[in-house]
C-alpha positions, 0 to 999 in steps of 0.5 A: 900635150903639156898634161901628158908630159907632166904625167910622164915626169910625175911617173918617173919622179914617183918611181925614183922616190919609191926606189929610194925610200924602199931600198934605203935599208938594202945595203947589198943592192942585189934586190930592188923594191918598188912599191911592194914589188921585189926584183931579186938578183939585180946586178949593179948594172941592171939597177943602173939600166933601170935608172937610165930608163926612168931618166929617159921617161923623165926627159921624154915627159919634159920634152913633151911638156915643153913642146906643148908650151912652145906650141901654145905660145906660138898659137897664142902669138899667131892669134894676137898677130891676126887680131892686130891685122884684123883691127888694122883692116877694120880701121882702113875699111872705116877710113875708106867708108868715110871717104866714100860717104864724103864723096857721095855727099858732095855728089848729092849736093845741088850744084850752085855753080851752074852756068848762067847765060849772060845777056849779049850787051853785058861787057863780058859777054862772049863774042866770036871773032868775026861776028859783030 
């Protein structure tokens, strides 16, 4: 789109330069020379309308080029935001993975705090009330 806009702007600028350069000696203003082509019987209002047409082509080219620039800027911004979001998601997943690995390591470790039966004559041996 940017290229197409630049083509329209260059086309309008080229026509304008051609009209100015080839009609510099034309004092009557009733003929219009554009790159070797002569338009006879042009009234001042006709020449004005040709200028308006060239200006419209120029403005259309500018609008197309600027819309292309805006679109590419928006796409670039969206891609950057998606990359940032992906990086955040990867960091969250890596943190969850590390947490799960720690939990798995704890679960695989042999337990050292298993209950050991105490002899009945031990002072802390559990006795049930009513049984002595």
